[in-house]
C-alpha positions as CSV (number, residue, x, y, z in Angstrom):
1,M,71.3,-121.4,-74.7
2,R,72.4,-117.7,-74.8
3,T,72.1,-117.6,-70.9
4,S,74.1,-120.8,-70.5
5,I,77.0,-119.3,-72.9
6,M,77.0,-116.3,-70.9
7,L,77.3,-118.2,-67.6
8,L,80.1,-120.2,-69.0
9,F,82.0,-117.1,-70.2
10,V,81.7,-115.7,-66.7
11,A,82.8,-118.9,-65.3
12,V,86.0,-119.2,-67.5
13,A,86.6,-115.4,-66.6
14,G,86.2,-115.9,-62.9
15,C,89.0,-119.0,-63.2
16,K,91.4,-116.6,-64.9
17,G,91.2,-114.0,-62.1
18,G,91.9,-116.6,-59.7
19,A,94.9,-117.7,-61.3
20,S,96.8,-114.4,-60.3
21,T,96.3,-115.5,-56.6
22,T,99.1,-118.1,-57.2
23,M,101.4,-115.0,-57.9
24,M,101.3,-114.1,-54.3
25,T,102.8,-117.6,-53.0
26,P,106.2,-117.1,-51.6
27,P,109.1,-118.4,-53.8
28,P,111.0,-121.7,-52.9
29,D,113.1,-121.2,-49.8
30,P,116.8,-120.8,-51.1
31,G,118.1,-122.4,-48.0
32,G,120.8,-121.6,-45.6
33,P,121.4,-118.2,-44.2
34,P,121.8,-114.8,-46.3
35,P,125.3,-113.5,-46.7
36,I,126.8,-111.8,-43.6
37,G,126.2,-108.1,-44.5
38,S,122.8,-108.4,-46.1
39,A,120.2,-106.1,-45.1
40,I,116.6,-104.5,-46.0
41,E,116.4,-100.5,-45.5
42,L,112.9,-98.8,-45.9
43,S,111.9,-95.4,-46.3
44,D,109.0,-93.4,-47.6
45,S,110.5,-91.8,-50.6
46,R,113.2,-92.2,-53.2
47,L,115.2,-89.2,-51.9
48,G,115.0,-90.8,-48.5
49,I,116.4,-94.1,-49.5
50,E,119.1,-92.6,-51.6
51,N,120.1,-90.2,-48.9
52,G,120.0,-92.9,-46.1
53,V,116.8,-91.3,-44.4
54,L,115.4,-94.7,-43.4
55,K,112.5,-95.6,-41.3
56,T,110.7,-98.7,-39.9
57,A,107.3,-97.3,-39.1
58,F,104.8,-96.2,-41.5
59,N,101.4,-94.7,-42.0
60,F,100.0,-96.5,-45.0
61,S,96.8,-94.3,-45.3
62,A,99.2,-91.3,-45.8
63,L,101.9,-93.0,-47.9
64,D,101.8,-93.1,-51.6
65,E,104.7,-95.2,-52.2
66,L,107.1,-97.5,-50.0
67,W,111.0,-97.6,-51.0
68,V,112.6,-100.7,-50.2
69,R,116.4,-101.0,-50.5
70,V,118.0,-104.8,-50.4
71,I,121.7,-104.7,-49.8
72,T,123.7,-107.9,-50.6
73,P,127.5,-108.6,-50.5
74,Q,126.9,-111.5,-53.1
75,M,125.5,-110.1,-56.4
76,P,125.4,-112.2,-59.4
77,K,125.4,-110.6,-62.7
78,A,121.7,-110.9,-63.2
79,T,119.1,-111.9,-60.7
80,M,115.5,-111.7,-59.6
81,L,114.6,-109.8,-56.5
82,H,111.6,-111.4,-54.7
83,L,110.1,-109.1,-52.2
84,Q,107.2,-110.1,-49.8
85,F,105.2,-108.5,-47.0
86,V,103.5,-110.4,-44.3
87,N,100.9,-108.9,-41.9
88,P,100.9,-109.4,-38.2
89,K,98.5,-112.4,-38.7
90,G,101.1,-114.1,-40.7
91,V,99.4,-113.6,-44.2
92,L,101.4,-112.8,-47.1
93,T,99.7,-109.3,-48.5
94,Y,101.9,-108.2,-51.1
95,S,104.6,-109.5,-53.3
96,D,106.6,-108.0,-56.0
97,D,109.3,-109.5,-58.1
98,A,112.0,-107.4,-60.4
99,A,114.9,-108.0,-62.4
100,F,118.3,-106.6,-61.5
101,T,121.7,-106.4,-63.0
102,T,125.4,-105.3,-62.2
103,D,125.6,-103.8,-65.7
104,P,125.0,-100.0,-65.2
105,A,123.3,-99.9,-68.7
106,G,120.6,-102.3,-67.5
107,G,119.4,-104.7,-70.3
108,Q,117.0,-107.4,-70.7
109,M,116.8,-111.0,-69.5
110,M,114.7,-114.2,-70.0
111,H,113.2,-115.7,-66.9
112,A,112.0,-119.4,-66.9
113,Q,108.6,-118.4,-65.4
114,M,107.9,-115.2,-67.6
115,G,106.8,-115.4,-71.3
116,E,108.8,-112.3,-72.4
117,P,112.2,-110.7,-71.8
118,L,112.3,-108.3,-68.6
119,N,113.8,-105.2,-68.4
120,M,116.6,-105.3,-65.7
121,N,117.1,-102.5,-63.3
122,P,120.8,-101.7,-62.7
123,V,122.1,-102.1,-58.9
124,L,123.9,-99.3,-57.1
125,A,127.4,-100.1,-55.6
126,V,127.2,-99.2,-51.8
127,P,129.6,-99.9,-49.1
128,G,129.5,-103.7,-48.3
129,G,127.9,-104.7,-51.8
130,S,125.2,-103.9,-54.0
131,A,122.0,-102.2,-53.3
132,L,118.8,-103.1,-55.2
133,D,116.0,-100.2,-54.7
134,R,112.4,-101.0,-55.5
135,G,109.7,-98.2,-55.1
136,L,106.3,-100.0,-54.4
137,P,102.9,-98.3,-54.6
138,I,100.7,-98.2,-51.6
139,G,97.4,-96.8,-52.9
140,G,95.0,-99.0,-54.8
141,T,97.1,-102.2,-53.5
142,S,96.3,-105.0,-51.3
143,F,98.1,-103.0,-48.5
144,I,95.1,-100.6,-48.6
145,R,92.4,-103.1,-49.4
146,Y,93.6,-105.4,-46.5
147,P,94.7,-103.1,-43.9
148,E,96.1,-104.5,-40.6
149,D,97.8,-102.3,-38.1
150,G,101.1,-103.7,-36.1
151,D,104.3,-105.4,-36.9
152,W,104.9,-106.7,-40.3
153,Q,107.8,-108.7,-41.7
154,V,109.3,-107.7,-45.1
155,Q,111.1,-110.7,-46.7
156,A,113.6,-110.5,-49.6
157,T,115.3,-113.4,-51.7
158,L,117.5,-113.1,-54.5
159,E,117.9,-115.9,-57.1
160,G,121.4,-117.1,-57.1
161,V,122.0,-116.0,-53.5
162,P,121.4,-118.3,-50.4
163,G,118.8,-117.4,-47.5
164,M,116.0,-114.9,-47.0
165,I,116.8,-111.3,-45.8
166,T,114.2,-110.0,-43.3
167,A,113.4,-106.9,-41.6
168,P,110.6,-105.6,-39.6
169,M,108.2,-102.7,-40.4
170,H,105.4,-101.4,-38.2
171,V,102.4,-100.3,-39.9
172,V,99.4,-98.0,-39.0
173,Y,96.4,-96.9,-40.9
174,T,95.3,-93.3,-39.5
175,R,93.9,-90.6,-41.5
């Protein structure tokens, strides 16, 4: 009896763990092309992204975090940024979602798919629009668990803004 209860507990816990993989599915296609002037910029540090020291090639074995800047000329007052990283085999390997606002004080927002208020990051005003900066960890993530050398694709969508913004990124894993 005790064994069957324990197996049931393990099975239920395993099902819950499997649910997290649904977070890796791409958001719905926003349709149409992104606004002219939209771009993704990449750097290996916050200082780099803030000062325009941009890169397109990275050694993930020697990198703590990847900085992504999404530039859009059309920024709603509040939006969700969806970032996706597709490896050379076409597999979605990492995704990240974050809330942003044009309010310099930040704030919170409710999202239909989230159960609690989300803190919003303020966007930065840049020539040509708004910049949404995001620092992403590398170590301990699927970037390291599923290494794949080659040309990756970075994809960004913004809720309330049409289109998907893409950029190439070359990745190696060399110690």
